[in-house]
N, C-alpha and C positions, 0 to 999 in steps of 0.2 A: 545811880546806874547799877543795876542787877547783872554782874558778870556772869558769861554764860561758863558752865560743867558741864567737863568731860563725863561721858558715861559711857562703860564698856564692862566687859564680864570677863571674870578671871578664866582664862583659859584651862584650867586643872581643875576647879571646881564649880565652873560657872555662876560663884557669886559676884550678883549684880553692883559693881561702884560706882560714884560720883568722885569727882577731883576737880580741885577749882581750874581753869585752863591757863593759870599762871603754872600748875601742876607740871603739864605736858613734858614728856620726854623722861619725868625722874622716875629712877625707881625707890617701889614700894615694897611693902607685905601687905600679903592678901587679906585683908580680915577674918575671910573663911577658912584658908588651908595655911594661911602662911608660907607661902610660897613668891618668892622675889619675884615682883615684875616689872614691867616700864609701862609708863601712863602714855599712852596714844597720846599723838599732836591731835588736834582739832580737823576735824573733815573736810576736804577740800571746798572750797567754793566757788559757781560758775565762774567766774572771774581765771582763778587759777585753772581748772582743768582748760581753758578754751586758749591760756596760755601755754600749757602742755601742749594739745595737739595741733597749734601753730608749732610751736619746735620740732614736732612730731613730722609732720610734714617738709622738714628742710631738706634741697636736694645736695649731696654730697658733689664735690667738687675736683672732677678724675685728670690724670694725668694721660694724654694721648702722645705718643711720638717724644714727649717731653722726659727728662731724666731728674728719679726721684729724688727728693734731697737727702741730703744726709744726715746721718741721726748724729746727736753731737756728740762726741768722746769724753771721754775723763779721765786726767792721767795723773795717777797718785804715786808720791815717789816716798818711800820709805826710807828713811838714812840708816844704815846701817853703825853701830859703832863697835869698834875692835876691841877684842876684852883677852886682855892679855890670861896665860893659865900659866900658873909657874911657882 
């Protein structure tokens, strides 16, 4: 089975670069100009775009006439030691 390759251009020198899919997200040097770049991930599938669209269509819940939740408080205790000067 042939693994699909990622194909992209260096943003600095426009060198066309191919990399195996398993290298997505890795940082490499451009073979043309030696700029450090991050290999992009694969393009989105139709299914991924549809899921994103569904998530974007969610409606937020609003509180009308109610009491908004109190944010959690964090308490940090720092113990001091008495130093004797003498």
